[in-house]
C-alpha positions as a Markdown table, in Angstrom:
| # | Residue | x | y | z |
|---|---|---|---|---|
| 1 | Met | 24.6 | 120.6 | 34.3 |
| 2 | Ser | 27.3 | 118.6 | 36.1 |
| 3 | Thr | 31.0 | 118.9 | 35.7 |
| 4 | Arg | 31.1 | 115.2 | 34.9 |
| 5 | Ser | 29.0 | 115.6 | 31.8 |
| 6 | Thr | 30.9 | 118.7 | 30.6 |
| 7 | Tyr | 34.2 | 116.9 | 31.1 |
| 8 | Leu | 33.0 | 113.8 | 29.2 |
| 9 | Ala | 31.6 | 116.0 | 26.4 |
| 10 | Arg | 34.9 | 118.0 | 26.1 |
| 11 | Thr | 37.0 | 114.8 | 26.1 |
| 12 | Leu | 34.9 | 113.2 | 23.4 |
| 13 | Leu | 34.8 | 116.3 | 21.2 |
| 14 | Thr | 38.5 | 116.9 | 21.5 |
| 15 | Arg | 39.4 | 113.3 | 20.7 |
| 16 | Ala | 36.8 | 113.0 | 17.9 |
| 17 | Lys | 38.2 | 116.2 | 16.3 |
| 18 | Ala | 41.8 | 114.8 | 16.5 |
| 19 | Leu | 40.6 | 111.5 | 15.0 |
| 20 | Ala | 38.8 | 113.2 | 12.2 |
| 21 | Gly | 42.0 | 115.0 | 11.2 |
| 22 | Gln | 44.0 | 111.8 | 11.3 |
| 23 | Leu | 41.4 | 109.9 | 9.3 |
| 24 | Ala | 41.2 | 112.6 | 6.7 |
| 25 | Glu | 45.0 | 112.5 | 6.2 |
| 26 | Asp | 44.8 | 108.7 | 5.9 |
| 27 | Gly | 42.0 | 108.9 | 3.3 |
| 28 | Ala | 39.8 | 106.5 | 5.3 |
| 29 | Ser | 36.4 | 105.7 | 3.8 |
| 30 | Gly | 33.1 | 106.8 | 5.4 |
| 31 | Ala | 32.6 | 103.3 | 6.9 |
| 32 | Gln | 36.1 | 103.2 | 8.3 |
| 33 | Gln | 35.6 | 106.7 | 9.8 |
| 34 | Arg | 32.3 | 105.7 | 11.5 |
| 35 | Glu | 33.8 | 102.5 | 12.9 |
| 36 | Arg | 36.9 | 104.3 | 14.3 |
| 37 | Leu | 34.7 | 106.9 | 15.9 |
| 38 | Arg | 32.5 | 104.2 | 17.5 |
| 39 | Glu | 35.7 | 102.6 | 18.9 |
| 40 | Leu | 36.8 | 106.0 | 20.2 |
| 41 | Val | 33.5 | 106.6 | 22.0 |
| 42 | Ala | 33.4 | 103.1 | 23.4 |
| 43 | Lys | 37.0 | 103.5 | 24.7 |
| 44 | Val | 36.4 | 106.8 | 26.4 |
| 45 | Leu | 33.2 | 105.6 | 28.0 |
| 46 | Val | 34.8 | 102.5 | 29.4 |
| 47 | Val | 37.9 | 104.3 | 30.7 |
| 48 | Glu | 36.3 | 107.4 | 32.1 |
| 49 | Glu | 32.9 | 106.0 | 33.3 |
| 50 | Gly | 33.2 | 102.2 | 33.2 |
| 51 | Ile | 30.3 | 102.1 | 30.7 |
| 52 | Thr | 30.4 | 99.1 | 28.3 |
| 53 | Glu | 26.8 | 98.9 | 27.1 |
| 54 | Glu | 26.6 | 99.2 | 23.3 |
| 55 | Thr | 23.3 | 101.0 | 23.5 |
| 56 | Lys | 24.9 | 103.8 | 25.5 |
| 57 | Val | 27.9 | 103.9 | 23.1 |
| 58 | Arg | 25.4 | 104.3 | 20.2 |
| 59 | Leu | 23.5 | 107.0 | 22.1 |
| 60 | Val | 26.6 | 109.1 | 22.7 |
| 61 | Leu | 27.8 | 108.4 | 19.1 |
| 62 | Glu | 24.6 | 109.7 | 17.6 |
| 63 | Ala | 24.6 | 112.8 | 19.8 |
| 64 | Leu | 28.2 | 113.6 | 19.1 |
| 65 | Pro | 28.4 | 116.7 | 16.8 |
| 66 | Thr | 30.6 | 116.6 | 13.7 |
| 67 | Val | 33.5 | 119.0 | 14.2 |
| 68 | Pro | 35.9 | 119.2 | 11.3 |
| 69 | Ala | 39.6 | 119.1 | 12.2 |
| 70 | Gly | 40.3 | 122.7 | 11.2 |
| 71 | Arg | 37.5 | 124.3 | 13.3 |
| 72 | Thr | 37.2 | 124.8 | 17.1 |
| 73 | Val | 34.4 | 123.4 | 19.1 |
| 74 | Ser | 31.9 | 126.2 | 20.1 |
| 75 | Asp | 30.7 | 126.6 | 23.7 |
| 76 | Arg | 27.2 | 126.0 | 22.4 |
| 77 | Glu | 28.1 | 122.7 | 20.8 |
| 78 | Leu | 29.9 | 121.6 | 24.0 |
| 79 | Gln | 27.0 | 122.6 | 26.2 |
| 80 | Glu | 24.4 | 120.9 | 24.0 |
| 81 | Phe | 26.4 | 117.7 | 23.9 |
| 82 | Ala | 26.9 | 117.8 | 27.6 |
| 83 | Ala | 23.2 | 118.3 | 28.1 |
| 84 | Val | 22.4 | 115.2 | 26.1 |
| 85 | Ile | 25.0 | 113.2 | 28.1 |
| 86 | Glu | 23.5 | 114.5 | 31.4 |
| 87 | Ala | 19.9 | 113.7 | 30.4 |
| 88 | Arg | 20.4 | 110.3 | 28.8 |
| 89 | Leu | 23.6 | 108.6 | 29.7 |
| 90 | Trp | 23.2 | 108.1 | 33.4 |
| 91 | Arg | 19.5 | 107.3 | 33.6 |
């Protein structure tokens, strides 16, 4: 697995976890949480990889594991997410 996929997976998981904590504090609805998470994924993909295609944003969003704000991301979750990115994002 490439370092690029691992970096992108780690970045997305870290930012998604921080966003989940913020949204929980704000009392955001489920729909609001989903939309903010989609925006976060889209922003990271465009800034880090120049990817703007909505289908790829959705692919990454669907593969992104849910990690509650109070729990650390396991190495297994990180590696599985990075594997999905590696296999499907750059094809």
